LOLO-28011 format. One record per residue (C-alpha): x, y, z. Coordinates in steps of 0.25 Angstrom, whole numbers, plus 5000, padded with zeros to 4 digits. Last residue first. Example, Ala and Ser with C-alpha at 12.3 -4.5 7.8 and 13.67 -1.06 7.14 Angstrom:
BEGIN
X=5055 | Y=4996 | Z=5029 .
X=5049 | Y=4982 | Z=5031 .
END
This chain:
BEGIN
X=5088 | Y=5380 | Z=5479 .
X=5097 | Y=5373 | Z=5490 .
X=5092 | Y=5379 | Z=5503 .
X=5104 | Y=5373 | Z=5511 .
X=5100 | Y=5367 | Z=5525 .
X=5101 | Y=5373 | Z=5538 .
X=5086 | Y=5374 | Z=5542 .
X=5089 | Y=5370 | Z=5556 .
X=5079 | Y=5358 | Z=5558 .
X=5082 | Y=5354 | Z=5543 .
X=5097 | Y=5354 | Z=5544 .
X=5098 | Y=5347 | Z=5558 .
X=5087 | Y=5337 | Z=5555 .
X=5095 | Y=5334 | Z=5541 .
X=5108 | Y=5333 | Z=5548 .
X=5102 | Y=5323 | Z=5558 .
X=5095 | Y=5315 | Z=5548 .
X=5109 | Y=5314 | Z=5541 .
X=5116 | Y=5309 | Z=5554 .
X=5105 | Y=5299 | Z=5556 .
X=5105 | Y=5292 | Z=5543 .
X=5096 | Y=5281 | Z=5547 .
X=5091 | Y=5279 | Z=5532 .
X=5077 | Y=5282 | Z=5537 .
X=5082 | Y=5294 | Z=5544 .
X=5090 | Y=5298 | Z=5531 .
X=5078 | Y=5297 | Z=5522 .
X=5069 | Y=5305 | Z=5533 .
X=5080 | Y=5317 | Z=5532 .
X=5081 | Y=5317 | Z=5518 .
X=5066 | Y=5319 | Z=5516 .
X=5068 | Y=5331 | Z=5526 .
X=5080 | Y=5335 | Z=5516 .
X=5071 | Y=5335 | Z=5504 .
X=5078 | Y=5331 | Z=5491 .
X=5086 | Y=5340 | Z=5483 .
X=5085 | Y=5343 | Z=5467 .
X=5097 | Y=5346 | Z=5460 .
X=5095 | Y=5357 | Z=5450 .
X=5105 | Y=5358 | Z=5439 .
X=5114 | Y=5369 | Z=5434 .
X=5126 | Y=5363 | Z=5440 .
X=5120 | Y=5361 | Z=5454 .
X=5107 | Y=5368 | Z=5458 .
X=5101 | Y=5363 | Z=5471 .
X=5088 | Y=5358 | Z=5474 .
X=5077 | Y=5358 | Z=5485 .
X=5065 | Y=5351 | Z=5490 .
X=5064 | Y=5338 | Z=5482 .
X=5054 | Y=5331 | Z=5491 .
X=5042 | Y=5336 | Z=5483 .
X=5047 | Y=5327 | Z=5472 .
X=5047 | Y=5314 | Z=5480 .
X=5059 | Y=5306 | Z=5481 .
X=5057 | Y=5293 | Z=5487 .
X=5058 | Y=5290 | Z=5502 .
X=5049 | Y=5278 | Z=5502 .
X=5052 | Y=5273 | Z=5516 .
X=5053 | Y=5257 | Z=5517 .
X=5051 | Y=5251 | Z=5530 .
X=5060 | Y=5240 | Z=5535 .
X=5064 | Y=5249 | Z=5547 .
X=5070 | Y=5259 | Z=5537 .
X=5069 | Y=5256 | Z=5521 .
X=5072 | Y=5269 | Z=5513 .
X=5065 | Y=5270 | Z=5500 .
X=5070 | Y=5280 | Z=5488 .
X=5061 | Y=5278 | Z=5477 .
X=5072 | Y=5283 | Z=5468 .
X=5086 | Y=5285 | Z=5473 .
X=5099 | Y=5289 | Z=5465 .
X=5113 | Y=5287 | Z=5472 .
X=5125 | Y=5294 | Z=5467 .
X=5139 | Y=5292 | Z=5470 .
X=5148 | Y=5300 | Z=5463 .
X=5161 | Y=5296 | Z=5456 .
X=5157 | Y=5303 | Z=5443 .
X=5144 | Y=5297 | Z=5443 .
X=5142 | Y=5285 | Z=5452 .
X=5128 | Y=5278 | Z=5454 .
X=5118 | Y=5272 | Z=5462 .
X=5103 | Y=5271 | Z=5458 .
X=5092 | Y=5267 | Z=5468 .
X=5078 | Y=5265 | Z=5463 .
X=5065 | Y=5261 | Z=5470 .
X=5072 | Y=5264 | Z=5483 .
X=5074 | Y=5252 | Z=5494 .
X=5084 | Y=5258 | Z=5503 .
X=5087 | Y=5251 | Z=5517 .
X=5088 | Y=5237 | Z=5514 .
X=5097 | Y=5241 | Z=5501 .
X=5100 | Y=5233 | Z=5488 .
X=5114 | Y=5237 | Z=5483 .
X=5115 | Y=5247 | Z=5470 .
X=5120 | Y=5244 | Z=5457 .
X=5128 | Y=5256 | Z=5452 .
X=5123 | Y=5265 | Z=5441 .
X=5135 | Y=5271 | Z=5433 .
X=5134 | Y=5285 | Z=5430 .
X=5127 | Y=5297 | Z=5423 .
X=5120 | Y=5291 | Z=5412 .
X=5115 | Y=5280 | Z=5421 .
X=5110 | Y=5291 | Z=5430 .
X=5100 | Y=5296 | Z=5420 .
X=5094 | Y=5282 | Z=5418 .
X=5093 | Y=5280 | Z=5433 .
X=5086 | Y=5293 | Z=5434 .
X=5077 | Y=5290 | Z=5424 .
X=5073 | Y=5277 | Z=5431 .
X=5072 | Y=5283 | Z=5444 .
X=5062 | Y=5294 | Z=5440 .
X=5050 | Y=5287 | Z=5445 .
X=5055 | Y=5286 | Z=5458 .
X=5058 | Y=5300 | Z=5460 .
X=5074 | Y=5302 | Z=5461 .
X=5083 | Y=5303 | Z=5474 .
X=5098 | Y=5307 | Z=5472 .
X=5109 | Y=5304 | Z=5482 .
X=5122 | Y=5309 | Z=5477 .
X=5134 | Y=5304 | Z=5485 .
X=5144 | Y=5307 | Z=5495 .
X=5138 | Y=5321 | Z=5503 .
X=5145 | Y=5332 | Z=5508 .
X=5143 | Y=5343 | Z=5519 .
X=5129 | Y=5339 | Z=5524 .
X=5117 | Y=5347 | Z=5528 .
X=5120 | Y=5359 | Z=5517 .
X=5107 | Y=5355 | Z=5509 .
X=5115 | Y=5351 | Z=5497 .
X=5123 | Y=5342 | Z=5506 .
X=5111 | Y=5336 | Z=5512 .
X=5106 | Y=5333 | Z=5498 .
X=5119 | Y=5326 | Z=5495 .
X=5118 | Y=5318 | Z=5508 .
X=5105 | Y=5311 | Z=5502 .
X=5096 | Y=5318 | Z=5493 .
X=5097 | Y=5324 | Z=5479 .
X=5083 | Y=5325 | Z=5472 .
X=5077 | Y=5318 | Z=5459 .
X=5065 | Y=5320 | Z=5450 .
X=5072 | Y=5315 | Z=5436 .
X=5067 | Y=5325 | Z=5426 .
X=5077 | Y=5319 | Z=5415 .
X=5084 | Y=5332 | Z=5414 .
X=5084 | Y=5335 | Z=5429 .
X=5090 | Y=5320 | Z=5431 .
X=5101 | Y=5323 | Z=5420 .
X=5105 | Y=5336 | Z=5426 .
X=5104 | Y=5332 | Z=5440 .
X=5113 | Y=5320 | Z=5438 .
X=5124 | Y=5328 | Z=5432 .
X=5122 | Y=5338 | Z=5443 .
X=5123 | Y=5328 | Z=5454 .
X=5136 | Y=5323 | Z=5447 .
X=5142 | Y=5337 | Z=5447 .
X=5138 | Y=5339 | Z=5461 .
X=5144 | Y=5326 | Z=5466 .
X=5157 | Y=5331 | Z=5459 .
X=5157 | Y=5344 | Z=5464 .
X=5156 | Y=5338 | Z=5479 .
X=5170 | Y=5332 | Z=5478 .
X=5172 | Y=5317 | Z=5479 .
END
């Protein structure tokens, strides 16, 4: 699938989340793409504040079909919504919790961790913190992404998106 389709879906989500005043941010590989760290991505990962999870779910239900999620031993988030919009896989997480070595790590979105944004289709797309995602990827045992982030953060070679 081409990048334009992903960006159109993200813009549609942004339009509705922003209108509903949902506190949210893009994370995962799409964040790394926007910051010039990864050349591509294959889905859209969005974090929302825990208290906005029901509003986010209602908004998403208007856009696509919510899927049933399988329970996971590694993730114990308060809310996790998977859906497909125009063929694009979207994951929305509230109260993001990663379990590592039998310890639950609260990785919930905090407003002060929204460090940047991009403008797409006239909408503001908030971007989560790279430092926070370095921690998340370390907890998820994603060594290659940790290495990429270490290199980008050390050299300051990320795109300034605002």
